[in-house]
C-alpha positions as CSV (number, residue, x, y, z in Angstrom):
1,M,6.5,16.3,2.0
2,K,6.1,17.4,5.6
3,A,7.4,20.9,6.6
4,Y,8.5,19.9,10.1
5,V,9.2,16.6,12.0
6,K,10.3,16.2,15.6
7,V,11.7,12.8,16.8
8,S,13.1,11.5,20.1
9,A,15.7,8.7,20.1
10,P,17.4,7.1,23.1
11,T,20.9,6.6,24.1
12,T,22.0,3.0,24.4
13,V,24.4,0.4,26.0
14,A,26.0,-1.5,23.2
15,N,27.7,-4.9,23.5
16,F,26.0,-5.3,26.9
17,G,28.9,-7.4,28.4
18,P,29.9,-10.2,26.1
19,G,27.7,-9.4,23.2
20,F,30.2,-7.5,21.0
21,D,28.5,-5.8,18.0
22,T,25.4,-8.1,18.9
23,F,23.6,-7.0,22.1
24,G,22.1,-3.6,22.6
25,L,20.0,-2.1,25.3
26,A,18.0,1.1,25.0
27,L,18.0,3.5,27.9
28,R,15.0,5.3,29.2
29,E,17.0,8.5,29.3
30,P,18.9,10.5,28.2
31,R,17.5,10.9,24.7
32,D,18.3,13.0,21.7
33,I,15.7,15.3,20.1
34,I,16.0,15.7,16.3
35,E,14.0,18.3,14.4
36,I,13.9,18.5,10.6
37,T,12.5,21.5,8.7
38,T,12.3,21.2,5.0
39,D,11.1,24.7,3.9
40,V,14.6,26.1,3.7
41,Y,17.1,27.3,1.1
42,E,20.2,25.4,2.2
43,T,21.1,22.4,4.3
44,E,22.3,23.2,7.8
45,I,22.9,21.1,10.9
46,E,22.6,22.7,14.3
47,T,23.7,20.9,17.4
48,V,22.8,21.9,21.0
49,P,25.2,22.2,22.7
50,D,27.4,23.2,19.8
51,Y,30.0,20.4,19.4
52,S,31.3,22.1,16.2
53,I,30.9,19.0,14.0
54,P,31.1,19.9,10.3
55,T,27.8,19.1,8.4
56,K,29.4,16.7,6.0
57,K,31.0,14.8,8.8
58,N,28.0,14.6,11.1
59,A,26.6,11.2,11.7
60,A,23.0,12.4,11.7
61,F,23.5,14.1,8.3
62,A,24.9,10.9,6.8
63,A,21.8,8.9,8.1
64,A,19.2,11.5,6.9
65,N,21.0,12.0,3.6
66,S,20.9,8.2,3.0
67,I,17.1,8.2,3.3
68,A,16.8,11.2,1.0
69,W,19.0,9.7,-1.7
70,K,17.1,6.4,-1.4
71,N,14.1,8.3,-2.4
72,R,15.9,10.2,-5.1
73,V,15.4,13.5,-3.4
74,N,18.1,16.2,-3.2
75,A,16.4,19.0,-1.3
76,P,17.8,21.2,1.4
77,F,16.8,20.8,5.0
78,H,17.6,22.2,8.4
79,M,18.3,19.8,11.2
80,K,18.4,20.7,14.9
81,I,19.9,18.1,17.2
82,T,19.5,18.6,20.9
83,K,21.9,16.2,22.5
84,G,21.1,14.1,25.5
85,T,24.8,13.3,26.0
86,R,28.1,14.4,24.6
87,P,29.8,12.6,21.6
88,G,32.4,10.1,22.6
89,S,30.6,9.2,25.8
90,G,30.1,5.5,25.1
91,I,26.3,5.4,25.4
92,G,25.4,5.6,21.8
93,S,25.5,9.4,21.2
94,S,26.0,9.0,17.4
95,A,23.5,6.2,17.2
96,A,20.8,8.2,18.9
97,S,21.3,11.1,16.5
98,S,21.6,8.8,13.4
99,V,18.4,6.9,14.2
100,G,16.5,10.1,15.0
101,A,17.6,11.7,11.8
102,A,16.8,8.7,9.6
103,L,13.4,8.4,11.1
104,A,12.7,12.1,10.9
105,M,13.7,12.3,7.3
106,A,11.6,9.2,6.4
107,V,8.5,10.8,8.0
108,A,9.3,14.2,6.4
109,M,9.4,12.5,2.9
110,D,6.3,10.4,3.5
111,F,8.5,7.3,3.1
112,E,7.0,4.2,4.8
113,A,10.5,3.0,5.7
114,K,11.0,-0.6,7.1
115,N,13.1,-1.1,10.1
116,E,15.8,-2.5,7.8
117,D,15.8,0.7,5.8
118,L,16.3,2.8,8.9
119,I,18.9,0.6,10.4
120,Q,20.9,0.6,7.2
121,A,20.7,4.3,6.9
122,S,21.6,4.8,10.6
123,S,24.6,2.5,10.2
124,L,26.1,4.9,7.7
125,G,26.0,7.5,10.5
126,E,27.9,5.1,12.7
127,K,30.4,4.6,10.0
128,M,30.9,8.3,9.8
129,A,31.4,8.5,13.5
130,S,33.5,5.4,14.2
131,G,34.8,4.1,10.8
132,T,32.6,0.9,10.8
133,P,28.9,0.5,10.1
134,H,28.1,-1.6,13.2
135,I,24.4,-1.8,14.1
136,D,24.1,-3.0,17.7
137,N,23.6,0.6,19.0
138,V,21.3,1.7,16.2
139,T,19.0,-1.3,16.5
140,A,18.5,-0.7,20.2
141,A,17.9,3.1,19.6
142,L,15.3,2.4,16.9
143,L,13.5,-0.6,18.5
144,G,14.0,-0.1,22.2
145,G,14.4,-2.7,25.0
146,F,17.0,-5.4,24.6
147,T,18.1,-6.2,21.0
148,I,20.1,-9.0,19.4
149,V,21.6,-8.6,16.0
150,S,21.0,-12.1,14.4
151,S,22.3,-11.2,11.0
152,R,23.9,-8.3,9.3
153,N,23.4,-9.2,5.7
154,P,20.5,-9.4,5.4
155,I,19.7,-7.4,8.5
156,E,17.7,-9.5,11.0
157,V,17.2,-8.4,14.6
158,I,15.4,-9.9,17.7
159,S,13.8,-7.2,19.8
160,V,12.5,-7.7,23.4
161,P,10.5,-4.7,24.5
162,P,11.2,-3.1,27.9
163,E,8.0,-4.3,29.4
164,K,9.0,-7.9,28.9
165,L,12.4,-7.5,30.5
166,P,13.2,-8.1,34.2
167,K,12.8,-5.0,36.3
168,F,16.2,-3.5,37.1
169,D,17.9,-0.1,37.3
170,I,21.0,0.9,35.4
171,V,23.7,3.2,36.9
172,V,25.7,4.8,34.1
173,T,28.8,6.7,35.0
174,L,30.7,8.9,32.6
175,P,34.3,9.8,33.6
176,D,35.6,13.1,32.4
177,V,37.6,11.6,29.5
178,V,36.9,10.9,25.9
179,I,37.8,7.6,24.2
180,E,37.2,7.7,20.4
181,T,35.3,4.7,19.1
182,R,37.7,4.5,16.2
183,K,40.6,4.1,18.6
184,S,38.8,1.7,20.9
185,R,38.0,-0.5,17.9
186,G,41.4,-0.1,16.4
187,I,43.2,-1.9,19.3
188,L,41.1,-5.1,18.9
189,P,42.8,-8.1,17.4
190,K,41.7,-9.8,14.2
191,N,41.8,-13.2,15.8
192,V,41.0,-14.4,19.3
193,P,41.8,-17.6,21.2
194,L,39.2,-20.4,20.8
195,T,38.9,-20.7,24.6
196,S,37.9,-17.0,24.8
197,A,35.3,-17.4,22.1
198,V,33.8,-20.4,23.9
199,E,33.6,-18.5,27.1
200,N,31.8,-15.6,25.4
201,I,29.3,-17.9,23.7
202,S,28.5,-19.4,27.1
203,Y,28.1,-15.9,28.7
204,C,25.8,-14.7,25.8
205,S,23.6,-17.7,25.8
206,T,23.1,-17.5,29.6
207,I,22.3,-13.8,29.5
208,V,19.6,-14.3,26.8
209,H,18.0,-17.1,28.8
210,A,18.2,-15.1,32.0
211,M,16.6,-12.1,30.4
212,M,13.7,-14.2,29.2
213,S,13.3,-16.0,32.5
214,N,13.3,-12.8,34.6
215,D,16.6,-13.8,36.4
216,I,18.4,-10.5,36.6
217,E,20.8,-11.8,39.2
218,R,22.1,-14.3,36.7
219,V,22.3,-11.6,34.0
220,G,24.6,-9.7,36.3
221,R,26.8,-12.6,37.1
222,F,27.5,-13.2,33.4
223,L,27.9,-9.6,32.4
224,T,31.6,-10.1,31.5
225,D,33.7,-10.5,28.5
226,E,36.8,-12.5,27.4
227,I,37.2,-11.2,23.9
228,V,37.1,-7.4,23.8
229,L,37.4,-6.0,27.3
230,P,41.0,-7.4,27.9
231,Y,42.2,-5.2,25.1
232,R,40.1,-2.2,25.7
233,K,41.2,-2.1,29.3
234,Q,44.5,-0.8,28.0
235,L,42.6,2.5,27.4
236,M,40.8,2.2,30.8
237,P,43.5,1.4,33.5
238,W,41.0,2.4,36.1
239,F,38.3,-0.2,35.1
240,D,39.1,-3.0,37.6
241,R,39.2,-0.5,40.5
242,V,35.8,1.0,39.6
243,K,34.2,-2.4,38.9
244,K,35.2,-3.7,42.4
245,A,33.8,-0.6,44.0
246,A,30.5,-1.0,42.2
247,I,30.2,-4.7,43.0
248,D,31.2,-4.1,46.7
249,A,28.4,-1.6,46.9
250,G,25.8,-4.1,45.7
251,A,25.8,-4.0,41.9
252,L,24.6,-7.2,40.3
253,G,26.9,-6.8,37.4
254,F,29.2,-4.2,35.8
255,S,30.7,-3.6,32.4
256,V,31.8,-1.0,29.8
257,S,29.1,0.6,27.8
258,G,29.9,0.4,24.1
259,A,33.5,1.4,23.4
260,G,33.8,3.4,26.6
261,P,34.6,5.4,28.6
262,A,31.1,5.1,30.1
263,V,30.6,2.2,32.4
264,F,27.3,0.8,33.7
265,A,26.1,-1.3,36.6
266,I,22.8,-3.2,36.8
267,C,21.1,-2.9,40.2
268,R,17.9,-3.6,42.2
269,G,17.2,-1.2,45.0
270,N,20.8,0.0,45.8
271,Q,21.4,2.1,42.8
272,K,22.3,5.3,44.7
273,D,24.9,3.4,46.8
274,V,26.4,2.0,43.6
275,A,26.5,5.4,41.9
276,G,28.3,7.0,44.9
277,A,30.8,4.2,45.1
278,T,31.5,4.3,41.4
279,E,32.1,8.1,41.5
280,D,34.3,7.7,44.6
281,A,36.4,5.1,42.8
282,F,36.9,7.4,39.8
283,K,37.9,10.2,42.2
284,S,40.5,8.0,43.9
285,A,41.9,7.3,40.4
286,G,42.3,11.0,39.9
287,M,39.3,11.5,37.6
288,K,36.0,13.4,37.8
289,S,32.9,11.6,36.8
290,Q,29.1,11.9,36.8
291,S,26.5,9.2,37.3
292,F,22.8,9.0,36.4
293,I,20.2,6.3,37.2
294,T,18.0,5.0,34.4
295,A,16.3,1.8,33.2
296,P,15.6,0.0,30.0
297,G,13.5,2.2,27.7
298,K,11.5,2.4,24.5
299,G,12.9,3.2,21.1
300,A,12.7,6.1,18.8
301,E,9.4,7.8,18.5
302,V,7.8,10.6,16.4
303,L,6.8,13.6,18.7
304,A,5.4,16.1,16.2
305,V,4.6,16.4,12.4
306,K,3.4,19.5,10.6
């Protein structure tokens, strides 16, 4: 068993427009840093900044503990999580921590975990955080690039590495508000109109083809949603105003990241204008916000082992 493991895991954009619980995109930054130390007397989770999340309710603890129990080990450990973004941001905060914790624990225990093992363990972290074990965020955080969840039982995922994707920038804007994933999922209907389902199938198919044929302009045009967004906009009355501002400033496409409240725009060459316009739109809606510019990135990686 290793005494110390340090792992980095990226934040992500889940759903990526029409791909609810299916599409995921790893971001180059921000990333979470997870450190596990095993030579300790009691289990403790430390989060920087301190978000005061109880150990037994921490997504990262659930993921790491799942790996430990899978190997029939019940030993104490200390975990330090340096957060790249706050919980409830909409860019996969819990997924980054869960994936990093699962990978770090597997390395610490000399467990040659398959991707399916890590995804399953990380999904328990997502269940702890949001109430459902969805895996679109965690697959992107683990594998990097653009991911497609093909099957959930058994787990099967298509992963396109960032170097094989079109070149584009991503403007992520976080308004100064928290929307809990549980609440954002809770307002969704159990059934949707057939016409909406057909529209989303068309959008998803086009985005996949456009990604693979280096047509980022077409990706942007079809970065929309007829199934989930109409309901989630009830929690985001400012969405249409902010989207219009981003598109008018030159964004190729615009949507909600995950369950929100973060929004993102894909751009080529005018990302600073889009970031400024998006922040101005939030300001006109009476809200503070902060933008950062990033790009598709790689998945979780081990930084140090002792």
